[in-house]
C-alpha positions as CSV (number, residue, x, y, z in Angstrom):
1,M,-15.3,-0.7,-0.4
2,A,-13.7,-2.6,-3.3
3,R,-10.4,-4.4,-2.8
4,I,-8.6,-2.1,-5.2
5,D,-9.9,1.0,-3.3
6,Y,-8.9,-0.5,0.0
7,L,-5.4,-1.2,-1.3
8,K,-5.1,2.4,-2.6
9,D,-6.2,3.7,0.8
10,Q,-3.8,1.5,2.7
11,L,-0.9,2.4,0.4
12,A,-1.5,6.1,0.9
13,R,-1.7,5.7,4.7
14,A,1.5,3.6,4.9
15,E,3.4,6.2,2.8
16,R,2.1,9.0,5.1
17,L,3.1,7.1,8.2
18,V,6.6,6.4,7.0
19,K,7.3,10.1,6.9
20,A,6.2,10.6,10.5
21,I,7.6,7.5,12.2
22,L,11.0,7.6,13.9
23,D,11.3,3.9,14.5
24,Q,13.4,2.5,11.6
25,Q,12.1,-1.0,11.8
26,T,8.5,0.1,11.7
27,A,9.2,2.5,8.8
28,E,10.8,-0.4,6.8
29,R,7.9,-2.6,7.4
30,L,5.5,0.1,6.3
31,Q,7.6,0.7,3.1
32,A,7.5,-3.1,2.4
33,F,3.8,-3.1,2.9
34,A,3.4,-0.1,0.5
35,A,5.6,-1.9,-2.1
36,E,3.4,-5.0,-1.8
37,C,0.3,-2.9,-2.3
38,R,1.8,-1.3,-5.4
39,T,2.5,-4.6,-6.9
40,D,-1.0,-5.9,-6.2
41,L,-2.8,-2.9,-7.6
42,P,-2.1,-3.6,-11.3
43,V,-3.0,-7.2,-10.9
44,L,-6.4,-6.3,-9.4
45,A,-7.0,-3.6,-12.0
46,L,-6.5,-6.2,-14.7
47,R,-8.9,-8.6,-13.0
48,T,-11.6,-6.0,-12.6
49,A,-11.2,-4.8,-16.2
50,A,-11.5,-8.3,-17.5
């Protein structure tokens, strides 16, 4: 699996888990991870396109 596909998969999983988790700290960490993945995706897309 390519790194970009891995990040897309992890982003989707984190966003699904945030909706189901009751622990606020864990939800915040997952949201932060999802945000980090979102910022990394365009960078990786540019690298693979170049």
